[in-house]
N, C-alpha and C positions, 0 to 999 in steps of 0.2 A: 436409911435412904438416902444415899448421896448426892452431890448438889446435882452430878450428870442426870442422874437418873430423874429428880425434881422438875428439870426444866425440859425433859426429853421429849415431850410432847409438842415445843415449840420450834422444834430445828429437825420435826420430820417433813421431808420434801410434799411437795403437793402438785399436780397437775387439774388441768381444766384446758379442755381442748389441745390445742398448741402451745398455751402457756406453761411452760414448767418451773414451779420456783424451788429454790432450795431449802426454805424452811415456810413456817406460819407467820413472820413478823411482817406488818405491813406499817409503812411508816403512810401514817393519816395525811392528808389533807388539809394545808396550813396558810392561809392569807399572808406572806411575809410583806409583798409591796415595794420588792426592790428591784423592778425590772420599767425604769424609766420608759414612756411614753409605749410601755407594752410590750418591752422588747428584754427578755433575760439574759444578762451577759455572762462573762468568763466567771464571775463571783458566784451566780446562780448555778452553774455547770461545775461548779467545783463543792458549792452545800449539796447537791445532791450525790455526786460520786462518793462524799465522805460518809453516806450513810450505804452505800452500795459495798464499798471498801470494808465497811464495817460488819459486815452479814445481814444485811436485810433483805428480806425475801421478795418485797415486792413495795416499790416509790409508788404512792400517789402523790403528784406534782400538789401544789396550792391550785387554786382555783383558776383557768384560762377562760378568757372571756371570749365570746363569738362576735362575729359581725354585725354587732345591730346597735342602732342606737342607744337605746335603754340598756344594754347587757352591763354598761358599769359604768360608776359615778366616780371612781378611782382612776387617778392618773398614774401610777406606778403598778397596777395591775396586770399580770402577762396576759397579751392574745394570743389566741389559737388560728389565727389568721396576718396574712401581711407579711411580705417578704421574708422581713428583717427580723420579724418574732418568729418565723420558723425557721429562721436558719440560727436564730438563738438556741431555740428548742432540740434543733436535730443538732447543735454542740451538746448541748444537756446529755439526750439519748446516746451520744455517741460515748461520752465517758463515762455515763452509767455501763454501760455494756463493755467497756472496757475494762473495768472494774466486777462485770461478772453478774451484775443486776439486771432487774427487769425495774421497768418503768412506764406506766401509764399516766396521760393529763387529766386532772376533772375538770371536765367541758363545764361551762357557766356561764347564766343569765342570771344577774342579780334580779331582774325584776324590779329595777328601779321608779318605776310609777306607782308600784305599791299595788296595788288593787287591779285584778286580770279583768275586769268590767271593759277597761278601757281600748279593749285590742280590736281590732274588725277583724272579721276572718280572714282577710286578705294580708291583714299583718301576722295574726299569727303562723298563717303558712310561712310568710316570710321568714320568720323566726327561727319554724321547723328547718327549713331550706338550712340556716345558720348555723344550727344544731349539725346537720347532716355534713355542710361544709367543714365543721370543724374535725369530726370525727374523719373525714376523709384526710384532712390534713394531716392529719395524729398519724394516722396510715400509712402516710406517703414517706413522712420524716423520719421514719423507724421505730414510734411506739409500739410498746407488747399490746396493747390493749387501749377503749376511753372507761373512764367513771362519768357519768353524768350526776350532776350536780342537783337532787332532786328531796333535796333537804333545809332545814333551819329557816323556812321562810321566805326564798327565793324564788327564782319566777314558777319553776315545775313545781316547787311547795306550792306556791300561791294557787295555782291550779288545782291540787288535792285538798285543800283546806276551805272549809266551808265558810269559815268566817273572812277569805280575801276571794273567795269564788261566789259570787249571787247572778253569775250567768243564767238566761233560764235557755239557752242554745246546748246544741251538742255538748258545749262543753263544759256544762254546769249543772244542777239541779239534783241529784244524786252521785252516792260514791263513785260508781260506775263512771257516769258521763263526767267525775270529776279527773277520771283519772286518763281520758281520752286526748288531751293535748301531750300528755308525757310516752304516752302511746304511739301518738303519730310521729314524735322526738325517735324513739325507739324505732320504731321500723322504717323510719329515716335513715338515721342513721346504721341501722342494718344493711339496710341496701346500698350506705356508701362503703361498706368496709368489708361486705361479703360474710359468709357464714361461718368461718373460722377464727375472726377477729373478737378475742372477748370484749363484752359488755357488762357492765360493771352499773347497779343504778344504786345511788345513794339515798337513804330516804329517811326521815325521823317523823316520830310523833311530835315532839318539842318544836317550837319554834323560839327564835332569836327575842321575840317579842312575846312569849309566853312558854313557860317551861315545862308548865302542866297539860296543854295544850293532847289532842289526841284525835288522831284521823281515825281510829281504828277503837270503838270502845272494849270489843273482845276478841276471841279468835274467831268468832264468825264472820265478823265485818273484817278483819285482817284480810281473811281466805278473801272474801270477796275484793277488797282491797286489790292484793295481791296477783290475780290470777289474769287478770288482763294484762299486766306488765311482764310476765310470763310468759302468754303467749304471743306479745308482741316481740320479745326478745333478748331479755336479762338473762344474762349467763350466771352472773354472783349479784347477790344484795350486800349492801354495805349497810348495815342498821347501827344507825348515830343515835345511841343515848348519852347521858351525862355520867354514869355509872355502871359498868358492865355490870357489876354483882347483882342488881337490882330485879326484880320479877315484875315482868310485865304486865300480866294481869291478874287475877287472886287466884287463887287454887294452884298455882302451878309454880315451882321453881325456875322455868325457862327465862330467860331475858328473849330480848326484842328481835337478836339475831337466831338466839334457838325457838322459837315459835316461827319466825320465818322460814328456817329450813326444814323444820317438822311440818309446817302446811303446803311449801311449794317442792320438796325436796330439791330445792337447787343449794350450790353453796353459798355461806354467808360469812360477813366479816361481822366480829364484836369488835365497839369501840367505845370507850368512856373512862378514861382517869387511869386507864393502865398506867403502871409504875408511878404514880404520883402519891405524895403521901407517905412515902418512906415503906410503899406494901412491900417493894421487892428488898430492900436492905432488913427489912426484920423477918423475912423469910429464912437468912442463915442466923439471925443473929440467936442468941440465949433468952428463952422465955420468948412464949406467943400470945402476941397482944391482940387485942380486937382487928388491927389492921390488917398481921399475917392473915387472918382467915378470908379474905378479900382476894389476895392474891393466889391463895391455896385453892380458893374454889375456881379460878380463871383457868388453871395448872386439869382441876379436875374436870370443868367442863369441856374441856378440850380433849381430854383424853375420852371422854363420853360421847366425844362427836357430834354433840348439842350445838357445835358451830364451827369453821376448818379454820379462819385464820384470824391472827388479832392484831389491830390496826392501833400503834402508839400515835399520838402525838407529843406534847408538850414534853414529854421524856426523853423523843427523840431530837427534839428542835432543842435542846439547850445541849444533848451531848450525841454527838455523834456515833460514837462508840457504843453507844446504849446496849446493841444485840449483841456483840463482842464482850463484854464484859459480863451480861447475864449468863452467855453459853458458857463462858471461861471461870464464873464463879468468884468476879474480882469485882465483889458487892460492893468493898467499901472505896473502890473509883468510881464509883458512879455520881454524876454531877447532878445535883437538886437544880429543879426548876426553879426558876424565880421570874416573876415580870421582866426585870430589866432585859432576859435574856431574848425578849423578841425585837429589841433593839438593833442586832447583832445577825449576821448570819455567818454564825459556827460553824 
């Protein structure tokens, strides 16, 4: 099998609703903190445009924070509110679209208080409205959809997780009630953007503070967790794992994205160390090492429709031409990720 056939599954077009993607490669959201006072400038626009020019099917921006006092504790993380920030994002969108790409913002509340029990119901209503306003702003300035950040221990995920949600009102107590905040956010965003604007929800089992955490211990619990989110209006689930090749539950090879698609019927994005540790490099080299099996497995899972899209993070952060190089077999030209890469907008 030649190189083009090997990677063909990554370069099939994908359509959901009004969103048409040229291929299955997604740029994962990665906080870069190069937006002084929350305003993305020309360097940020150029950074995203380079990925679009080099064949990334869908760009998910770094987290953009909503208009709420606890939404961020970092000065250089971009906002999704305020005239200057929105004009900055409008410029980003224009550059990406000019290069033929598609782009959605990740809408974010960091949950800086760390425990959701401190929020009153009226504060929660204000935060829900802040998410909805962020979604409306995103649509107004031309984004192709939105992603809600419900992963990694940030605010939405703090409601999901029993260790950070000990509420006894309608927002806590059991798994279903712990989804109510997310449901209200999704429903409010859906009202703000209308029926045809894609809403992606990123969620994870693991937390930044606990890599072994589980919202759902088995498929039955995962189904209970996902059902209200689907009903609220999620179009695509972005299923964050640290290693895409690891099965989510015993007794099945399916990863989190695979299980989520199986249980909901919704399209899913897989993510987790794609393109790192020389996986792709070894795919076409002589001799098949252990790392080769991982990337082989990615293509195989995609071909079997276990998930629909593949999110690439650090490999794309350091190498804007990653997708083009993969497609064209220019493997020797891939730039390896190093921690130094995060200090610059390549």
